[in-house]
Legacy VTK file of the C-alpha trace (Angstrom):
# vtk DataFile Version 3.0
C-alpha trace
ASCII
DATASET POLYDATA
POINTS 74 float
-25.490 14.096 77.059
-27.522 10.579 75.358
-29.167 8.506 77.087
-31.513 4.691 76.104
-33.493 6.004 78.572
-36.016 7.463 76.803
-38.922 7.914 79.950
-36.088 10.795 80.337
-37.197 12.828 76.581
-38.280 15.750 77.825
-41.044 17.036 74.328
-40.194 20.241 72.541
-36.788 20.052 74.492
-35.153 16.911 74.228
-34.000 15.599 70.466
-35.602 11.364 70.262
-33.359 9.629 67.956
-35.598 6.420 66.998
-34.138 3.701 64.459
-36.340 4.106 61.426
-34.673 8.047 61.249
-33.595 8.422 57.375
-29.373 8.892 59.789
-29.961 6.486 62.404
-27.038 4.955 61.018
-25.143 7.537 60.717
-25.637 8.333 64.875
-23.992 5.177 65.343
-26.736 4.457 68.045
-27.682 0.703 68.322
-30.935 1.710 70.040
-33.503 5.006 70.597
-31.922 6.978 71.957
-32.370 10.505 73.675
-29.927 13.834 73.611
-31.080 15.269 76.899
-30.408 18.721 76.036
-30.795 19.764 79.659
-27.727 17.554 80.360
-25.113 19.281 77.696
-21.930 19.026 78.380
-18.504 21.209 78.025
-15.178 18.766 76.988
-11.492 19.919 76.068
-11.768 17.482 72.655
-8.458 15.860 73.547
-10.318 13.762 76.606
-12.091 12.091 73.449
-11.285 9.291 72.308
-12.790 9.870 68.698
-16.571 9.919 67.698
-18.769 6.956 67.087
-21.286 8.731 64.913
-23.365 11.430 64.445
-26.093 13.663 63.149
-27.561 15.655 60.739
-26.933 19.617 60.355
-30.794 19.951 61.014
-31.368 17.859 63.902
-27.887 19.137 65.217
-30.033 23.149 64.411
-33.377 21.711 66.549
-30.996 21.212 69.410
-28.901 24.982 69.302
-32.422 26.372 68.546
-34.318 24.548 72.387
-31.182 25.302 73.593
-31.600 29.024 73.200
-35.396 29.429 73.424
-34.839 27.747 76.735
-31.938 29.740 78.202
-33.224 33.362 76.952
-36.285 31.723 78.650
-34.583 32.691 82.380
LINES 1 75
74 0 1 2 3 4 5 6 7 8 9 10 11 12 13 14 15 16 17 18 19 20 21 22 23 24 25 26 27 28 29 30 31 32 33 34 35 36 37 38 39 40 41 42 43 44 45 46 47 48 49 50 51 52 53 54 55 56 57 58 59 60 61 62 63 64 65 66 67 68 69 70 71 72 73
């Protein structure tokens, strides 16, 4: 889940996308936002209407690493 409610940011777990990040324009976001790793969902691709933007492969790797580290602690 992506939220503009940055007060929900969990350091070391969530990913904070700031307006001064090099890739910010590519994300399609309008304001600084938090990718809330603990609030991810799996949905069928055919129910999605389209994409508004994308994140870098480096950011995606960090998100995957944070999620994997959290799952390994369970």
